[in-house]
C-alpha positions in Angstrom: 20.4 8.2 29.1 17.9 6.0 27.3 20.7 3.8 26.1 22.0 3.4 29.7 18.5 2.6 30.9 18.0 0.0 28.1 21.3 -1.6 29.1 20.3 -1.7 32.8 16.8 -3.2 32.1 17.2 -5.4 29.0 14.2 -7.5 29.9 11.7 -4.6 30.2 9.1 -4.6 27.5 9.7 -0.9 26.8 13.3 -1.8 25.7 11.9 -3.9 22.8 9.5 -1.1 21.8 12.2 1.5 21.9 14.1 -0.4 19.2 10.9 -0.3 17.1 10.1 3.4 17.6 13.5 5.0 18.2 14.5 8.0 16.0 16.1 7.2 12.7 19.9 7.3 13.0 22.8 5.9 11.1 25.0 6.0 14.2 25.4 2.3 14.5 25.6 1.6 10.8 28.0 4.5 10.1 27.9 4.6 6.3 30.0 7.5 5.1 28.4 8.1 1.8 24.8 7.3 0.6 23.9 7.6 -3.1 20.3 8.5 -3.9 19.3 7.4 -7.4 16.1 9.2 -8.4 14.4 10.3 -11.7 14.4 14.0 -10.9 14.2 15.2 -14.5 11.5 12.9 -15.7 7.7 12.7 -15.9 7.9 11.4 -12.4 9.8 14.4 -11.1 7.2 15.4 -8.5 7.2 12.0 -6.9 11.0 11.8 -7.0 11.3 15.2 -5.4 8.8 14.3 -2.7 10.8 11.1 -1.9 14.1 13.2 -1.8 12.6 15.8 0.5 11.3 13.2 2.9 14.7 11.3 2.9 16.6 14.5 3.5 14.2 15.7 6.2 15.1 12.7 8.4 18.7 12.7 7.4 19.1 16.4 8.5 17.6 15.4 11.9 20.2 12.6 12.4 23.0 13.1 14.9 25.6 15.4 13.2 28.5 13.1 14.3 27.0 10.1 12.5 25.2 11.8 9.6 26.5 10.4 6.3 27.1 12.4 3.2 24.2 12.1 0.7 24.8 12.5 -3.0 21.9 12.7 -5.5 22.2 11.0 -8.9 19.5 11.9 -11.4 18.9 9.3 -14.1 16.0 11.2 -15.7 13.7 9.1 -17.8 16.5 7.0 -19.2 16.2 3.7 -17.3 18.8 2.1 -19.6 21.5 4.3 -18.2 20.8 3.3 -14.6 23.6 0.7 -14.5 26.2 3.3 -15.5 24.8 5.7 -12.9 25.0 3.1 -10.2 28.7 2.3 -11.1 29.5 6.0 -11.1 28.0 6.4 -7.6 30.0 3.4 -6.2 33.2 4.6 -7.9 32.7 8.0 -6.2 32.7 6.2 -2.8 29.1 5.3 -2.0 29.0 2.5 0.5 25.2 2.4 0.4 22.8 3.1 -2.4 19.1 4.0 -2.1 17.2 3.6 -5.4 16.6 3.6 -8.1 12.9 4.6 -7.7 10.5 2.9 -10.1 9.7 -0.6 -11.3 11.4 -0.2 -14.8 14.5 1.3 -13.3 14.9 -1.4 -10.7 14.4 -4.1 -13.4 17.0 -2.5 -15.6 19.6 -2.1 -12.8 19.2 -5.7 -11.5 19.5 -7.1 -15.1 22.6 -5.0 -16.0 24.7 -4.9 -12.9 26.0 -6.8 -9.9 25.3 -4.8 -6.9 28.6 -4.3 -5.1 27.3 -2.4 -2.0 24.1 -2.7 0.0 21.3 -1.3 -2.2 17.7 -0.4 -1.2 15.7 -0.9 -4.3 12.4 1.1 -4.6 10.2 -0.9 -6.9 8.8 -4.3 -7.6 10.5 -7.3 -6.0 9.8 -9.7 -8.8 13.6 -9.9 -9.4 15.5 -12.7 -7.7 17.0 -11.8 -4.4 20.8 -11.5 -4.6 23.5 -10.4 -2.1 23.3 -6.7 -1.3 19.8 -6.3 -2.7 16.9 -5.2 -0.5 13.5 -4.4 -1.9 10.7 -2.1 -0.9 7.9 -3.3 -3.1 5.7 -0.4 -4.3 3.7 -2.3 -6.8 -0.1 -2.6 -7.0 0.5 -6.3 -7.2 1.9 -6.3 -3.7 -1.0 -4.3 -2.4 -3.5 -6.7 -4.0 -1.7 -9.7 -2.3 -2.0 -7.9 1.1 -5.6 -7.3 0.5 -6.3 -11.0 -0.3 -4.2 -12.2 2.7 -6.1 -9.9 5.1 -9.6 -10.9 3.8 -8.8 -14.6 3.8 -7.4 -14.4 7.4 -10.9 -13.2 8.4 -12.4 -16.4 7.1 -14.0 -14.8 4.0 -14.4 -17.5 1.4 -16.3 -16.5 -1.7 -15.3 -13.3 -3.5 -16.7 -11.2 -6.3 -14.1 -9.2 -8.1 -14.9 -5.9 -9.8 -12.4 -4.0 -11.9 -12.2 -1.3 -14.5 -10.3 -2.1 -17.7 -7.0 -0.3 -17.1 -3.7 -2.0 -17.3 -3.0 -1.4 -13.6 -6.4 -2.4 -12.3 -6.6 -5.5 -14.5 -3.2 -6.6 -13.4 -4.2 -6.1 -9.7 -7.4 -8.0 -10.2 -5.7 -10.9 -11.9 -3.2 -11.0 -9.1 -6.0 -11.0 -6.5 -8.0 -13.8 -8.3 -4.9 -16.0 -8.5 -3.9 -15.4 -4.9 -7.5 -15.9 -3.6 -7.6 -19.3 -5.3 -4.1 -20.2 -4.2 -5.2 -19.5 -0.6 -8.2 -21.9 -0.9 -10.9 -19.3 -1.6 -13.5 -19.3 -4.4 -14.1 -16.6 -7.0 -17.8 -16.4 -7.7 -17.3 -14.0 -10.6 -14.9 -11.4 -12.0 -16.7 -8.5 -13.7 -15.4 -5.6 -15.8 -16.9 -2.3 -14.7 -17.5 0.3 -17.4 -16.0 3.5 -15.9 -17.7 5.7 -18.5 -21.1 4.9 -17.0 -22.8 6.1 -13.8 -25.7 3.7 -13.6 -24.6 0.2 -12.6 -28.0 -1.1 -11.5 -28.4 -3.8 -14.1 -24.9 -5.1 -13.6 -25.2 -5.1 -9.8 -28.6 -6.9 -9.9 -27.1 -9.5 -12.2 -23.9 -10.2 -10.2 -25.8 -10.3 -6.9 -28.3 -12.8 -8.3 -31.2 -10.4 -8.0 -32.1 -10.4 -11.7 -32.9 -14.2 -11.5 -35.1 -13.7 -8.4 -37.0 -10.8 -10.2 -37.5 -13.0 -13.3 -38.8 -15.9 -11.2 -41.1 -13.6 -9.3 -42.5 -12.1 -12.5 -43.1 -15.5 -14.0 -44.9 -16.6 -10.9 -47.0 -13.5 -10.8 -48.0 -14.0 -14.4 -49.1 -17.5 -13.5 -51.2 -16.4 -10.5 -52.6 -13.4 -12.2 -53.5 -10.0 -10.7 -55.9 -11.5 -8.1 -53.1 -12.7 -5.9 -50.3 -10.1 -5.8 -46.9 -11.2 -4.6 -44.6 -9.5 -2.2 -41.0 -10.3 -3.0 -38.2 -9.8 -0.4 -35.0 -9.6 -2.4 -32.1 -11.6 -1.1 -28.6 -11.6 -2.6 -26.9 -14.8 -3.6 -25.7 -16.8 -0.6 -22.4 -17.9 -2.1 -20.9 -14.4 -1.6 -18.9 -13.2 1.4 -16.8 -10.2 0.1 -16.3 -7.9 -2.9 -12.8 -7.0 -4.1 -12.8 -3.7 -5.9 -10.1 -2.5 -8.3 -11.3 0.9 -9.7 -10.6 4.6 -9.6 -12.0 6.7 -6.8 -14.8 8.2 -8.9 -16.1 4.8 -10.0 -15.9 3.4 -6.4 -18.0 6.4 -5.2 -20.7 5.5 -7.7 -20.6 1.8 -7.2 -20.8 1.6 -3.4 -24.1 3.4 -2.8 -25.7 1.3 -5.6 -24.4 -1.9 -4.1 -25.9 -0.8 -0.7 -29.2 0.1 -2.3 -29.5 -3.5 -3.8 -29.4 -5.1 -0.3 -25.6 -5.9 -0.2 -24.6 -3.1 2.2 -23.4 -5.6 4.8 -20.9 -7.3 2.5 -17.3 -6.4 3.3 -15.8 -4.5 0.4 -12.0 -4.3 -0.1 -10.4 -1.7 -2.3 -6.9 -0.4 -3.1 -5.8 2.9 -1.6 -6.6 4.7 -4.9 -10.0 5.3 -3.3 -8.4 7.9 -0.9 -6.5 11.0 -2.0 -4.9 11.4 1.5 -7.2 14.4 2.3 -10.5 13.6 3.9 -13.6 14.7 1.9 -16.5 14.4 4.3 -19.1 14.9 1.6 -17.9 12.7 -1.3 -16.3 10.0 0.8 -19.6 9.3 2.6 -20.4 7.3 -0.5 -17.5 5.0 0.4 -19.0 4.1 3.8 -17.6 0.7 5.0 -15.0 0.3 2.3 -11.8 -1.2 3.5 -8.3 -0.4 2.3 -4.7 -0.3 3.4 -2.6 2.8 3.6 0.3 4.6 5.3 0.0 5.8 8.9 1.3 9.2 7.6 -1.8 9.5 5.4 -4.6 8.0 7.5 -3.6 8.8 11.1 -4.1 12.3 12.7 -3.0 11.6 16.3 0.0 10.5 18.3 3.2 10.3 16.4 1.5 11.4 13.2 -0.3 14.5 14.6 -0.4 17.1 11.7 0.6 19.9 14.1 4.0 18.3 14.5 6.8 20.4 13.0 7.9 17.6 10.6 4.4 17.4 9.3 4.1 21.1 9.0 7.3 21.1 6.9 5.6 18.7 4.5 2.3 20.5 4.4 2.5 21.4 0.8 2.6 17.7 -0.1 -0.6 16.9 1.8 -3.3 15.7 -0.7 -0.9 16.3 -3.6 -0.8 12.7 -4.8 2.8 12.4 -3.8 2.3 12.6 0.0 2.9 8.9 0.2 6.3 9.3 -1.5 7.4 11.8 1.1 6.5 9.4 3.8 8.4 6.6 2.0 11.4 8.8 1.7 11.5 9.4 5.5 11.4 5.7 6.2 13.9 4.8 3.5 16.6 6.7 5.4 16.1 4.5 8.5 15.7 1.3 6.5 18.9 2.0 4.6 20.8 2.4 7.9 19.2 -0.7 9.3 20.2 -3.0 6.4 23.8 -2.0 6.9 24.0 -3.6 10.4 21.3 -6.2 10.5 22.7 -9.8 10.6 21.2 -12.0 7.9 19.6 -14.4 10.4 18.1 -11.8 12.7 14.7 -10.0 12.6 13.8 -6.4 13.3 10.6 -4.5 13.2 10.6 -0.9 12.0 7.6 1.3 12.5 7.5 4.4 10.3 5.5 7.0 8.5 4.8 4.7 5.5 4.0 1.6 7.5 5.6 -1.2 9.6 8.5 -3.0 8.1 9.7 -6.5 9.1 13.4 -7.0 8.2 14.4 -10.6 8.2 16.4 -13.1 6.2 17.8 -10.3 4.0 14.4 -9.2 3.0 12.0 -6.4 3.8 8.3 -7.1 4.3 5.8 -4.2 4.6 2.9 -4.7 7.0 0.1 -2.3 6.0 -2.3 -0.4 8.2 -5.9 -1.3 7.6 -8.6 1.4 7.7 -12.3 1.6 7.0 -14.4 4.6 5.9 -16.7 5.6 8.7 -18.8 8.8 8.1 -16.4 9.9 5.4 -13.2 9.4 7.5 -10.7 6.5 7.3 -10.7 4.9 10.7 -8.3 2.2 12.0 -9.8 -1.3 11.4 -8.9 -4.3 13.5 -11.0 -7.3 12.6 -11.5 -10.6 14.3 -9.0 -12.9 12.6 -10.3 -16.5 12.2 -7.0 -18.1 11.3 
């Protein structure tokens, strides 16, 4: 009936929205066989299994008449074999491949093989785009780029970058610094945070310019003597608009209150979604008040289409807060994205809203548009800022 209504009223604004929010279905694409390439027997087995369960949950809800056959191919932790696994799947009749899951596996496959059927790759999109390749970029690099773009769009100009010395956080910080400068912003400083410490007062005072003010005040007080005591009103450096934070959750919880205490509580602070487990912690997350990050609707929304009382969410309850909750959501959306890329003309555009985010399909590519949230009283709340450009 909805199809007939959409045909009768093609100009109604609800018709366009229906294409964005309609249930996932491969009816129009009609692939007969989908191959899922996942590292089930590997150190990443929990994440792979969560993705698989999310994918199959939506697949099993598709129309029986159009539901494709899904075959699972486990490549374990041997990414070098992924080319052979891919060819085996295609030889068995797969006309659409989802996977492999993971940056190294994606890089290995794209360097070894020519992709002969539409393939939804689940990893970094650093590889050159070729026919039949569609990327969902899961990298921290992609998240860092989104963070920078969002902050710069608000007109924030001068950034202080804080990061802990792990490979992932340093890479994300380096990406953010380069992107910030490429977009015309200024980096006031990039500071390594020692995650083995809990007292960052000296570091924070120095990077906010408070140490210099204190030194000047002490020197002046020594000159004037005790007969004329000074009252100093601390003020942070004026060439600072925003802090970009690349740390683990524990370090972020220690840093934010200390930054607030040193008169910088009004500065916007952006972080990656590593600051949020997916399960609200009203006590500990109060320390993250005002911190901004992007995450999946599945994780940060509790109303509307993502109400946790929904049967689909109840089925996935054991994943909530497990660390792989986001992979379950991604698996659900991957089914619909896979069906969409089968039929989407190369020169057309389509927006797909799902559990893991909103995806813009255009020009043979897939761009994820994140949901932005801010901690308010320990709870991530939707954040819609005033965009200056």
